[in-house]
C-alpha positions in Angstrom: 31.4 1.6 54.0 32.2 5.1 55.3 30.0 6.9 57.6 29.2 10.4 56.2 26.3 12.7 56.3 24.4 12.8 52.9 21.7 15.5 52.8 19.1 15.4 50.0 16.2 17.6 48.9 12.8 16.2 50.0 10.5 18.2 47.7 8.6 16.5 45.0 7.8 18.6 41.8 4.1 19.2 41.4 1.9 16.7 39.6 -1.4 17.8 38.2 -2.9 14.4 38.7 -2.2 14.5 42.4 -4.5 16.5 44.8 -3.0 19.4 46.6 -4.0 17.8 50.0 -4.0 14.1 49.4 -6.2 12.1 51.8 -4.6 9.6 53.9 -6.0 6.6 55.6 -5.4 5.5 59.2 -3.1 2.7 59.9 -5.1 -0.6 60.4 -4.9 -2.5 63.6 -2.5 -5.3 62.9 -3.4 -5.7 59.2 -7.2 -5.8 59.5 -9.6 -4.1 57.2 -9.4 -3.0 53.6 -6.4 -0.8 53.8 -4.5 -3.2 55.9 -5.3 -6.1 53.5 -3.8 -3.9 50.7 -0.5 -3.5 52.8 -0.3 -7.0 53.7 -0.8 -8.2 50.1 1.9 -5.9 48.8 4.3 -6.9 51.5 3.5 -10.7 50.8 4.1 -10.0 47.1 7.5 -8.5 47.8 8.9 -11.7 49.4 6.8 -14.5 48.1 8.1 -17.5 46.1 11.7 -16.7 46.7 11.7 -13.5 44.7 13.5 -10.5 46.1 14.0 -6.6 45.6 16.5 -5.0 43.5 18.0 -2.0 45.3 18.7 0.6 42.6 18.3 3.6 44.9 21.8 5.1 44.8 21.9 8.9 44.9 23.1 10.8 41.8 26.3 11.4 43.7 27.1 7.8 44.4 26.1 6.6 41.1 28.3 9.3 39.5 31.3 8.0 41.5 30.6 4.5 40.1 30.1 5.7 36.6 33.4 7.8 36.8 35.3 4.7 37.8 34.2 3.0 34.6 34.4 6.0 32.3 30.6 6.4 31.9 29.4 10.0 31.6 26.9 10.7 34.4 23.8 12.7 33.5 20.3 12.4 34.7 19.6 10.7 31.3 22.4 8.3 31.6 21.5 7.3 35.2 17.9 6.9 34.1 19.0 4.7 31.1 21.0 2.6 33.4 18.1 1.9 35.7 15.9 1.2 32.6 18.3 -1.4 31.2 18.4 -3.1 34.6 14.5 -3.4 35.0 13.9 -4.3 31.4 16.0 -7.4 31.7 14.1 -10.2 30.2 12.3 -12.4 32.7 13.6 -10.3 35.6 10.2 -10.6 37.3 10.8 -14.4 37.8 13.4 -13.7 40.4 12.6 -9.9 41.3 9.3 -8.6 42.8 10.1 -4.9 43.0 12.7 -2.2 42.7 13.8 0.5 45.1 14.4 3.7 43.2 16.0 7.1 44.1 13.5 9.9 43.6 15.3 11.0 40.4 14.5 7.9 38.7 11.0 7.3 40.2 10.0 10.7 38.8 11.6 10.3 35.4 9.7 10.0 32.2 11.2 7.7 29.6 11.6 8.5 26.0 8.6 6.4 25.2 6.6 8.7 27.4 5.9 6.3 30.1 6.6 7.4 33.7 9.0 5.0 35.4 6.6 3.5 37.9 4.2 2.6 35.0 7.1 1.2 33.0 7.9 -1.0 36.0 4.2 -2.0 36.4 4.2 -3.1 32.7 7.2 -5.4 33.5 5.3 -7.0 36.4 7.5 -5.1 39.0 6.5 -3.0 42.1 7.9 0.4 42.4 9.5 1.6 45.6 11.3 4.8 46.6 14.0 5.7 49.1 12.5 8.3 51.2 15.0 9.2 53.8 17.1 12.4 53.1 20.4 11.0 54.2 22.3 10.9 57.5 23.5 13.7 59.9 25.8 13.7 63.0 24.0 12.7 66.1 24.5 15.7 68.4 26.8 14.9 71.4 27.7 11.4 70.0 30.3 11.9 67.3 31.0 9.9 65.1 27.6 8.3 65.1 24.7 9.2 62.7 21.0 9.5 62.6 18.9 9.3 59.5 16.7 12.2 58.7 13.8 13.1 56.5 10.6 12.8 58.6 9.1 16.3 58.0 6.1 15.9 55.8 6.7 12.3 55.1 3.2 11.0 55.7 1.8 13.5 53.0 4.7 12.6 50.7 4.0 8.9 51.1 0.4 9.5 50.0 1.6 11.4 46.8 4.1 8.8 46.0 1.4 6.1 46.3 -0.7 8.3 43.8 2.2 8.4 41.5 2.5 4.6 41.4 4.8 3.6 44.4 3.9 0.5 46.3 6.5 0.6 49.0 9.4 2.8 50.5 12.7 2.4 52.1 14.5 4.0 55.0 18.0 3.1 55.9 19.8 3.7 59.4 23.4 3.0 59.9 25.0 1.6 63.0 28.7 1.4 63.5 30.6 -1.0 65.8 33.7 0.4 67.6 35.1 1.1 70.9 32.1 2.4 72.8 29.9 2.0 69.8 27.1 1.9 69.3 25.8 4.1 72.0 22.3 3.4 73.4 21.3 7.0 72.2 22.3 6.1 68.6 20.1 2.9 68.7 17.2 4.7 70.2 17.3 7.7 67.9 17.6 5.6 64.9 15.0 3.1 65.9 12.4 6.0 66.7 13.1 7.5 63.2 12.6 4.2 61.6 9.3 3.6 63.5 8.1 7.1 62.7 9.0 6.5 59.0 7.2 3.1 59.0 4.0 4.7 60.5 4.1 7.5 58.0 4.3 5.1 55.2 1.5 2.9 56.2 -0.7 6.0 56.8 0.1 7.1 53.3 -0.6 3.7 51.9 3.1 2.4 51.3 4.7 -0.8 52.7 7.7 0.2 54.6 11.0 -1.5 54.1 12.7 -0.9 57.5 16.5 -1.0 57.1 18.8 -1.0 60.2 22.2 -1.6 58.8 25.1 -2.8 61.2 28.1 -1.7 59.2 30.9 -4.2 58.4 33.7 -1.6 59.0 36.1 -2.5 61.8 37.8 -5.3 63.5 35.0 -7.0 65.4 34.4 -10.6 65.5 31.2 -12.5 64.7 30.0 -12.8 68.4 30.3 -9.0 68.7 28.3 -8.3 65.6 25.7 -10.8 66.8 25.2 -9.0 70.0 25.0 -5.6 68.5 22.6 -6.7 65.7 20.3 -8.4 68.3 20.2 -5.2 70.4 19.6 -3.1 67.2 16.6 -5.2 66.1 15.1 -5.6 69.6 15.3 -1.8 70.0 13.8 -1.3 66.5 10.8 -3.5 67.1 10.1 -2.1 70.4 9.8 1.4 68.8 7.7 0.0 66.0 5.3 -1.6 68.5 5.2 1.6 70.6 3.9 3.5 67.6 1.4 0.8 66.6 3.1 -0.1 63.2 1.4 -3.0 61.6 4.1 -5.7 61.4 2.2 -7.7 58.8 2.3 -4.7 56.5 6.1 -4.2 56.5 9.4 -5.8 55.4 12.5 -6.0 57.4 15.8 -5.4 55.6 18.6 -6.3 58.1 22.3 -6.9 57.6 23.5 -10.4 58.1 25.7 -11.1 61.2 29.2 -10.8 59.9 32.6 -10.2 61.3 34.1 -6.8 60.5 36.1 -6.4 57.4 39.3 -6.3 59.5 38.1 -8.9 62.0 38.6 -12.7 62.1 37.1 -14.7 59.4 34.0 -16.8 60.0 32.8 -19.8 57.9 29.6 -19.7 55.9 27.9 -22.1 58.1 28.8 -20.0 61.2 27.6 -16.8 59.6 24.3 -18.4 58.8 23.8 -19.9 62.2 24.6 -16.6 63.9 22.2 -14.8 61.7 19.4 -17.2 62.2 19.9 -17.3 65.9 20.0 -13.4 66.1 16.8 -12.9 64.0 14.8 -15.7 65.9 15.7 -13.9 69.1 14.6 -10.4 68.0 12.4 -10.4 64.9 8.6 -11.1 65.8 7.0 -13.9 63.8 4.2 -11.5 62.6 6.6 -9.6 60.2 5.7 -10.5 56.7 9.3 -11.1 55.5 13.0 -10.5 55.7 15.0 -9.1 52.7 18.6 -9.2 53.6 21.0 -6.5 52.4 24.4 -7.4 51.1 26.3 -4.7 53.1 29.5 -4.7 51.0 29.8 -8.5 50.5 30.8 -9.7 47.1 28.1 -11.0 44.8 28.9 -14.7 45.3 29.6 -14.5 49.0 26.2 -12.6 49.7 24.3 -15.3 47.7 26.1 -18.2 49.4 25.3 -16.7 52.8 21.6 -16.3 51.9 21.4 -19.8 50.7 23.0 -21.3 53.8 20.7 -19.4 56.0 17.7 -20.9 54.3 19.3 -24.4 54.1 19.7 -24.6 57.7 16.0 -25.1 58.4 12.7 -23.4 58.4 12.1 -19.9 59.9 8.9 -18.0 60.8 9.3 -15.6 57.7 10.4 -15.9 54.1 14.2 -14.8 54.1 15.0 -13.3 50.6 17.3 -10.6 49.2 17.3 -6.8 48.7 20.8 -6.5 47.1 22.2 -3.4 45.4 25.7 -3.8 44.4 25.6 -7.7 44.9 23.1 -7.7 42.0 24.4 -4.7 39.9 28.2 -4.6 40.0 28.9 -7.1 37.2 26.1 -5.9 35.0 27.4 -2.3 35.4 30.9 -3.3 34.6 29.6 -5.1 31.5 27.6 -2.3 30.3 30.0 0.6 30.7 27.7 2.9 29.0 27.6 1.3 25.7 24.3 0.5 24.0 26.1 -2.3 22.2 26.5 -4.2 25.6 23.0 -3.7 26.9 21.9 -7.3 26.1 25.2 -8.7 27.5 24.7 -6.6 30.8 21.2 -7.8 31.1 22.2 -11.5 30.7 24.7 -11.0 33.5 21.9 -9.3 35.8 19.6 -12.2 35.0 22.1 -14.8 35.9 22.7 -13.0 39.4 19.1 -12.5 40.0 18.3 -16.2 39.2 21.0 -17.3 41.7 19.7 -15.1 44.4 16.2 -16.2 44.0 17.5 -19.9 44.0 19.3 -19.0 47.3 16.1 -17.6 48.7 14.4 -20.9 47.8 17.1 -23.1 49.1 15.0 -24.1 52.0 12.4 -25.3 49.6 14.7 -28.0 48.2 15.7 -26.0 45.1 19.4 -26.4 44.1 21.5 -23.4 44.1 24.0 -22.4 41.3 26.1 -19.4 42.2 
């Protein structure tokens, strides 16, 4: 995955059903009270029973690149149609609890006249939105990046909630290299993640907190474990400093993996290193952990998830929030043809079922990859 700045426009179009100055509620103290109960219930629903989250929040630019590689014409309509066929996969809600969307899709109205969040609700799926506006260079620390998009976020979160969103996502990217990551990069991104999480909870959304340690480079498993532990420890210190209710959030971390050009590690070693890292740095109060795939192939990511759960109980459910590791085969099957929709949905259903089985592996359920 290449580090690059990706700016996006924050503004939402006006909605006559949304007040000009939406009221926001205070963040509950550690999940107490009615507002807190709602956040906790939503967070629990996202990770309960081995179900996970489908990440379908690629920017129009990124999805266009994937469409171009397969000869699919990329327009707002075809991008929405693709997300529609993914989400309408029969019985998807048995394995998937919610879907992270880009604003373009979240704000789309389907030909049926249904707004996309209402369409998801009809299918038993929660709607989430990627709310960060992309990355920018961290001044004085080239080539490191910091994620942006905090301005006006609390009010935007309340508006998204009024439009049907239940949760949000913010991604920070951390590179490993010579002298990297710097402490400045860790603190800047952890602070932004904490401010985002607080703004979401104030606005009534469950925040998915995503600090991704990138697989680029030649580092070994031990180096990734040390960096990931420092990243997570720094993030949770920032979350606590701002009073974010840990029971009303989901952590979306990267697994502990060697770099793409580094020495290979066994599935058992990856799982053990990942478990140890999380046990050292993730508070038990967190509602759940939904792993990102981070450039791993579909079967590899699923195998690692299953082994993490097989190695013994953990303080939180560990499930999936995969993007390409759920979508790639389905997209390659569809290729923009309405004649292949059912086939593409069958492929997605099989992948989602395998991921959910991996999330349930610690519950004694067999896993078929």
